[in-house]
C-alpha positions as CSV (number, residue, x, y, z in Angstrom):
1,X,-13.9,-30.3,-4.0
2,X,-12.5,-33.8,-3.6
3,X,-12.7,-36.0,-0.6
4,X,-11.1,-39.3,0.2
5,X,-13.8,-41.1,-1.7
6,X,-12.6,-39.5,-4.9
7,X,-9.4,-41.6,-4.7
8,X,-9.8,-44.8,-6.7
9,X,-8.4,-48.2,-5.5
10,X,-5.6,-47.7,-8.0
11,X,-4.6,-44.6,-6.1
12,X,-5.6,-42.0,-8.7
13,X,-6.8,-38.7,-7.4
14,X,-9.6,-37.3,-9.5
15,X,-8.9,-34.1,-11.3
16,X,-5.2,-33.7,-10.2
17,X,-2.7,-32.8,-12.9
18,X,0.6,-34.3,-13.9
19,X,0.4,-37.7,-12.2
20,X,3.7,-39.6,-12.0
21,X,3.4,-43.4,-12.5
22,X,4.8,-45.4,-9.6
23,X,7.6,-48.0,-9.7
24,X,10.4,-48.3,-12.2
25,X,10.1,-51.0,-14.9
26,X,11.1,-54.4,-13.7
27,X,10.4,-53.6,-10.1
28,X,7.9,-55.4,-8.0
29,X,4.8,-53.1,-8.2
30,X,3.5,-51.8,-4.9
31,X,0.4,-49.7,-4.4
32,X,1.0,-46.0,-3.7
33,X,0.4,-44.7,-0.3
34,X,-2.5,-42.2,0.0
35,X,-1.9,-39.5,2.5
36,X,-4.0,-36.5,3.6
37,X,-1.8,-33.5,4.3
38,X,-3.8,-30.9,6.2
39,X,-6.1,-29.0,6.8
40,X,-5.1,-29.5,10.4
41,X,-1.4,-29.9,9.8
42,X,0.5,-26.9,11.4
43,X,2.5,-26.3,8.2
44,X,-0.7,-25.8,6.1
45,X,-1.8,-22.9,8.3
46,X,-5.1,-24.5,9.0
47,X,-7.0,-24.0,5.7
48,X,-5.6,-26.2,3.0
49,X,-5.9,-30.0,2.4
50,X,-3.5,-31.7,0.0
51,X,-4.4,-35.3,-1.0
52,X,-1.2,-37.1,-1.9
53,X,-0.1,-40.2,-3.6
54,X,3.3,-41.3,-2.4
55,X,5.8,-43.9,-3.5
56,X,8.0,-43.9,-0.5
57,X,8.6,-40.2,-0.1
58,X,8.2,-39.4,-3.8
59,X,5.1,-37.5,-4.7
60,X,3.2,-39.2,-7.5
61,X,0.2,-37.0,-7.5
62,X,-1.3,-34.2,-5.5
63,X,-4.8,-32.6,-5.3
64,X,-4.6,-29.2,-3.6
65,X,-7.9,-28.2,-2.0
66,X,-8.5,-24.7,-0.6
67,X,-11.8,-23.6,0.9
68,X,-11.7,-24.4,4.6
69,X,-12.0,-20.9,6.0
70,X,-15.4,-19.8,4.7
71,X,-15.3,-16.1,5.6
72,X,-17.9,-14.9,3.1
73,X,-16.1,-11.6,2.7
74,X,-17.7,-10.6,-0.6
75,X,-21.3,-11.2,0.6
76,X,-20.6,-9.4,3.9
77,X,-19.5,-6.3,2.0
78,X,-22.8,-6.3,0.1
79,X,-24.8,-6.1,3.3
80,X,-23.1,-3.0,4.9
81,X,-22.3,0.5,3.9
82,X,-19.0,1.2,2.0
83,X,-17.2,2.5,5.1
84,X,-18.4,-0.4,7.3
85,X,-16.4,-2.9,5.1
86,X,-13.0,-1.5,5.9
87,X,-12.5,-3.7,9.0
88,X,-13.4,-6.7,6.9
89,X,-10.5,-6.0,4.6
90,X,-8.1,-6.3,7.6
91,X,-9.0,-10.0,7.7
92,X,-8.1,-10.7,4.0
93,X,-4.3,-10.6,4.3
94,X,-3.9,-10.3,8.0
95,X,-0.2,-10.2,7.6
96,X,-0.3,-6.8,5.8
97,X,-3.8,-5.5,6.5
98,X,-3.1,-1.8,5.7
99,X,-2.4,-2.8,2.1
100,X,-5.8,-4.4,2.0
101,X,-7.3,-1.2,3.4
102,X,-5.6,0.9,0.7
103,X,-6.8,-1.3,-2.1
104,X,-10.4,-1.3,-1.0
105,X,-10.5,2.5,-0.2
106,X,-8.9,3.4,-3.5
107,X,-11.4,1.3,-5.4
108,X,-14.2,3.2,-3.6
109,X,-12.5,6.5,-4.3
110,X,-12.3,5.6,-8.0
111,X,-16.0,4.7,-8.0
112,X,-16.9,8.0,-6.3
113,X,-14.4,10.2,-8.2
114,X,-12.6,11.3,-5.0
115,X,-9.2,12.9,-5.2
116,X,-7.3,12.5,-1.9
117,X,-4.8,15.0,-0.6
118,X,-1.1,15.0,-1.3
119,X,-0.2,14.4,2.4
120,X,-2.6,11.5,2.5
121,X,-0.9,9.9,-0.5
122,X,2.5,9.9,1.3
123,X,1.0,8.7,4.6
124,X,-0.6,5.7,2.8
125,X,2.6,4.7,1.1
126,X,4.5,4.9,4.4
127,X,1.9,2.8,6.2
128,X,1.6,0.3,3.3
129,X,5.3,-0.3,3.0
130,X,5.6,-0.8,6.7
131,X,2.8,-3.4,6.5
132,X,4.6,-5.1,3.5
133,X,7.8,-5.3,5.6
134,X,5.9,-7.0,8.4
135,X,4.3,-9.4,5.9
136,X,7.6,-10.5,4.4
137,X,9.3,-10.8,7.8
138,X,6.6,-13.2,8.9
139,X,6.7,-15.2,5.7
140,X,10.5,-15.8,5.9
141,X,10.4,-16.3,9.7
142,X,7.6,-18.9,9.5
143,X,9.4,-20.7,6.7
144,X,12.5,-20.9,8.9
145,X,10.4,-22.2,11.8
146,X,8.9,-24.9,9.7
147,X,12.3,-25.9,8.5
148,X,13.5,-26.2,12.1
149,X,15.6,-23.0,12.0
150,X,14.4,-21.6,15.3
151,X,17.0,-18.8,15.8
152,X,16.4,-16.9,12.6
153,X,12.7,-17.2,13.2
154,X,13.1,-15.4,16.6
155,X,15.3,-12.7,14.9
156,X,12.7,-12.1,12.2
157,X,9.8,-12.0,14.6
158,X,11.6,-9.5,16.8
159,X,12.1,-7.4,13.7
160,X,8.4,-7.6,12.9
161,X,7.7,-6.4,16.5
162,X,9.7,-3.3,15.8
163,X,7.7,-2.6,12.7
164,X,4.5,-3.3,14.6
165,X,5.6,-0.6,17.0
166,X,5.4,1.8,14.1
167,X,1.9,0.6,13.1
168,X,0.9,0.9,16.7
169,X,2.1,4.5,16.7
170,X,0.1,5.2,13.5
171,X,-3.2,3.7,14.5
172,X,-3.1,2.2,17.9
173,X,-3.2,-1.4,16.6
174,X,-0.7,-4.0,15.6
175,X,-2.6,-6.6,13.7
176,X,-6.1,-5.6,12.5
177,X,-5.2,-2.0,11.8
178,X,-8.4,-0.4,10.3
179,X,-6.3,2.6,9.4
180,X,-7.2,3.8,5.9
181,X,-10.5,5.7,5.4
182,X,-12.5,6.5,2.2
183,X,-11.0,9.9,1.4
184,X,-8.2,9.8,3.9
185,X,-6.7,8.0,6.9
186,X,-7.8,7.5,10.5
187,X,-5.1,9.9,11.8
188,X,-2.1,11.9,10.7
189,X,1.5,10.9,11.5
190,X,2.1,11.5,15.2
191,X,4.7,14.0,16.4
192,X,8.2,12.8,16.1
193,X,7.2,9.8,13.9
194,X,10.0,10.4,11.3
195,X,12.8,9.9,13.8
196,X,11.0,7.1,15.6
197,X,10.5,5.3,12.2
198,X,14.1,5.6,11.3
199,X,15.3,4.1,14.6
200,X,12.8,1.2,14.5
201,X,13.6,0.4,10.8
202,X,17.4,0.5,11.5
203,X,16.8,-2.0,14.3
204,X,14.7,-4.2,12.1
205,X,17.3,-4.2,9.3
206,X,20.0,-5.2,11.7
207,X,18.0,-8.2,12.8
208,X,17.2,-9.1,9.2
209,X,21.0,-8.9,8.5
210,X,21.6,-11.3,11.4
211,X,19.0,-13.7,10.1
212,X,20.5,-13.6,6.6
213,X,23.9,-14.5,7.9
214,X,22.4,-17.6,9.4
215,X,20.3,-18.6,6.3
216,X,21.7,-17.5,3.0
217,X,25.0,-19.4,3.2
218,X,23.6,-22.2,5.3
219,X,24.0,-25.5,3.4
220,X,21.0,-27.2,5.1
221,X,18.7,-24.2,4.3
222,X,20.0,-24.0,0.7
223,X,19.5,-27.7,0.1
224,X,15.9,-27.4,1.3
225,X,15.2,-24.3,-0.8
226,X,17.4,-24.5,-4.0
227,X,15.8,-26.3,-6.9
228,X,12.5,-27.0,-5.1
229,X,9.1,-25.6,-6.1
230,X,10.6,-24.6,-9.5
231,X,8.2,-23.5,-12.2
232,X,8.9,-21.5,-15.4
233,X,7.9,-17.9,-15.9
234,X,5.6,-18.9,-18.8
235,X,3.7,-21.4,-16.6
236,X,3.4,-19.0,-13.7
237,X,1.9,-16.3,-16.0
238,X,-0.5,-18.9,-17.4
239,X,-1.7,-19.6,-13.9
240,X,-2.2,-15.9,-13.1
241,X,0.6,-15.9,-10.5
242,X,1.8,-12.4,-9.5
243,X,4.0,-10.9,-6.7
244,X,7.3,-12.3,-5.4
245,X,6.6,-15.8,-6.7
246,X,6.5,-14.4,-10.3
247,X,9.3,-12.0,-9.8
248,X,11.5,-14.8,-8.5
249,X,11.1,-16.4,-12.0
250,X,12.6,-13.3,-13.7
251,X,9.4,-11.3,-14.5
252,X,9.7,-7.7,-13.2
253,X,6.0,-7.2,-12.8
254,X,5.3,-4.8,-9.9
255,X,2.2,-2.6,-10.1
256,X,4.0,0.1,-8.1
257,X,6.3,0.4,-11.2
258,X,4.2,-0.6,-14.2
259,X,0.9,1.1,-13.1
260,X,2.0,3.6,-10.4
261,X,-0.5,4.9,-7.9
262,X,-0.3,7.2,-4.9
263,X,3.3,8.6,-5.1
264,X,5.2,5.6,-6.3
265,X,6.1,7.4,-9.5
266,X,8.1,9.9,-7.4
267,X,10.1,7.3,-5.5
268,X,13.4,5.7,-6.4
269,X,13.3,2.0,-5.9
270,X,14.4,-1.3,-7.5
271,X,12.2,-4.3,-8.4
272,X,14.2,-7.4,-7.4
273,X,13.9,-10.4,-9.7
274,X,15.3,-13.9,-9.5
275,X,16.7,-16.3,-12.2
276,X,15.6,-19.8,-11.4
277,X,12.0,-19.5,-10.0
278,X,12.7,-21.7,-7.1
279,X,12.1,-21.3,-3.4
280,X,15.6,-19.9,-2.8
281,X,15.0,-17.1,-5.3
282,X,11.6,-16.4,-3.7
283,X,13.4,-16.0,-0.3
284,X,16.0,-13.7,-1.8
285,X,13.4,-11.6,-3.6
286,X,11.5,-11.1,-0.4
287,X,14.6,-10.1,1.6
288,X,15.5,-7.5,-1.0
289,X,11.9,-6.2,-1.1
290,X,12.1,-5.6,2.6
291,X,15.0,-3.3,2.0
292,X,13.3,-1.6,-0.9
293,X,10.2,-1.0,1.2
294,X,12.3,0.7,3.9
295,X,14.0,2.8,1.2
296,X,10.6,4.0,0.0
297,X,9.2,4.7,3.4
298,X,12.3,6.8,4.2
299,X,12.0,8.8,1.0
300,X,8.4,9.5,1.8
301,X,9.4,10.8,5.2
302,X,11.8,13.1,3.5
303,X,9.4,14.3,0.8
304,X,6.1,14.7,2.8
305,X,4.8,18.2,3.3
306,X,2.4,19.6,5.9
307,X,-1.3,19.6,5.0
308,X,-4.6,17.9,5.5
309,X,-4.8,14.1,5.3
310,X,-8.6,14.0,4.6
311,X,-10.8,15.3,1.9
312,X,-13.0,18.2,2.9
313,X,-16.2,16.5,1.8
314,X,-18.7,15.4,4.5
315,X,-20.4,13.1,2.0
316,X,-17.5,10.8,2.1
317,X,-15.2,11.5,5.0
318,X,-16.5,11.4,8.5
319,X,-15.7,14.3,10.8
320,X,-13.4,13.5,13.7
321,X,-14.9,12.5,17.0
322,X,-13.7,15.6,18.8
323,X,-15.7,17.7,16.4
324,X,-18.7,15.4,16.4
325,X,-18.9,15.6,20.2
326,X,-18.6,19.4,20.3
327,X,-20.1,20.9,17.2
328,X,-23.7,20.5,15.9
329,X,-22.7,20.7,12.2
330,X,-20.4,17.7,12.4
331,X,-22.9,15.8,14.5
332,X,-25.5,16.3,11.7
333,X,-22.9,15.2,9.0
334,X,-22.2,12.0,10.9
335,X,-25.9,11.4,11.4
336,X,-26.6,11.8,7.7
337,X,-23.9,9.3,6.8
338,X,-24.9,6.7,9.3
339,X,-28.7,6.9,9.2
340,X,-29.6,8.3,5.7
341,X,-26.9,6.8,3.6
342,X,-28.9,6.2,0.4
343,X,-27.6,8.0,-2.7
344,X,-24.0,8.4,-1.5
345,X,-22.3,6.6,-4.4
346,X,-23.0,7.2,-8.0
347,X,-24.2,4.2,-10.0
348,X,-21.4,2.5,-11.9
349,X,-18.5,0.1,-11.5
350,X,-14.8,0.3,-10.8
351,X,-11.8,-2.0,-10.4
352,X,-8.6,-0.9,-8.7
353,X,-5.5,-3.0,-8.0
354,X,-2.5,-2.4,-5.8
355,X,0.7,-4.4,-5.3
356,X,-0.1,-6.4,-2.2
357,X,2.3,-8.5,-0.1
358,X,1.7,-11.5,-2.4
359,X,0.9,-9.8,-5.7
360,X,-1.9,-8.1,-7.5
361,X,-4.6,-7.2,-4.9
362,X,-7.7,-5.8,-6.6
363,X,-11.2,-4.9,-5.7
364,X,-14.1,-4.7,-8.2
365,X,-17.1,-2.7,-7.0
366,X,-20.6,-2.3,-8.6
367,X,-22.8,0.5,-7.3
368,X,-26.5,0.8,-7.8
369,X,-26.6,4.4,-6.4
370,X,-27.3,3.4,-2.8
371,X,-25.0,3.5,0.1
372,X,-24.2,-0.2,-0.1
373,X,-22.2,-2.0,-2.8
374,X,-24.4,-4.0,-5.2
375,X,-21.4,-6.3,-5.8
376,X,-18.0,-6.5,-4.2
377,X,-15.4,-8.8,-5.7
378,X,-11.8,-9.2,-4.5
379,X,-8.9,-10.5,-6.6
380,X,-6.8,-12.0,-3.8
381,X,-3.3,-13.0,-5.1
382,X,-3.1,-16.1,-2.8
383,X,-5.8,-17.9,-4.7
384,X,-4.1,-17.6,-8.1
385,X,-0.7,-18.3,-6.5
386,X,-2.0,-21.5,-5.1
387,X,-3.1,-22.9,-8.5
388,X,0.3,-24.2,-9.6
389,X,1.2,-25.8,-6.2
390,X,0.5,-29.3,-7.4
391,X,2.7,-28.8,-10.5
392,X,5.5,-27.6,-8.2
393,X,5.5,-30.6,-6.0
394,X,4.6,-33.6,-8.2
395,X,7.7,-35.6,-8.8
396,X,9.4,-34.1,-5.8
397,X,9.9,-35.4,-2.2
398,X,7.4,-35.1,0.6
399,X,9.7,-32.8,2.5
400,X,9.7,-30.3,-0.5
401,X,6.0,-29.4,0.2
402,X,6.9,-27.4,3.3
403,X,9.3,-24.8,1.8
404,X,7.2,-24.6,-1.4
405,X,4.0,-23.9,0.4
406,X,5.8,-21.4,2.8
407,X,7.4,-19.4,-0.1
408,X,4.0,-19.1,-1.9
409,X,2.9,-17.6,1.4
410,X,-0.7,-18.5,1.1
411,X,-2.9,-16.4,3.4
412,X,-6.3,-18.1,4.0
413,X,-8.3,-14.9,4.3
414,X,-7.5,-13.7,0.8
415,X,-7.6,-17.2,-0.6
416,X,-11.0,-18.4,0.7
417,X,-13.2,-15.3,0.8
């Protein structure tokens, strides 16, 4: 990781790609200005430092440095039982924590050979798509705020509050949800949830439409977004970029479609793609994905059938508290899981990936046959999506950093594990 000492007197940043030479031929040469952008800058969300070389406001070189959060997620997961790691996943992408829960639990279920119930599949899709909507609303809203568009920011955050009302009804929490369980979910859909969900989503879509009217045709917003942060599909693929950033460049890669899991193969939805791979296309893709997520959630509410939401296997799924407190058999089951965990998981390894809010979100687990993971590795999309940021901004203006960084939607928790 570079520090200010890595910048030579000539202004070169060690290891940074694609440096632009300052000054046009025949002009009086001036030394470039060296500027540290973040990690305390409010627009870097607290965990990224970008060392810049500037000629005026033109970016000559950039060295993007992540790694200021230091959560230690992967080592923490190796010190606790499999089920104890679920709350840690909430803190990976804290904008869409249920999707993180789903990815981890499905990796454990693949490792253990657990087949979840039909109703659980639908409940997970509903919860995951609501979480994705909240993630995209925050991404677009925060981008508006940092481009001084305060009114659409308020509209979009109010829409997210309506979606959070639904998450609150599901699990009693709005941010760190801890909703998905190995072999099931924490609780079934509450009574009347279908009608409640439709009303809240209708209100959120109305607010999204109001924000769109303020943004999509706004000449200032378009000038800040169109043509900025552009990178070709081939380069994005080479960097390992996935999610809305890649789809905005015209690549229709969505794991819900190309490698369906849960019940996505039973749902009718579109995969929105862009043409130019710039920040404006990324904005449009996220707006349309919000509508597609609503479409999927409503289809699940129409298709879901009564039934259990948890597997009937006490080795993997804890009994409910009401039974633990009132029946000896369930109390023994819980005691065995908590105190004598050894031998729960078969030895082996498994990788499972879902379509997270920012792209491919995968978990790789290695089991040595005990109740704790021997190795836990997460493939967070934000880390890969941050790799080409320097390429996107070198040669551009200083002001172009903000919309580009915002539309990448880097989440520190999944970037610096």
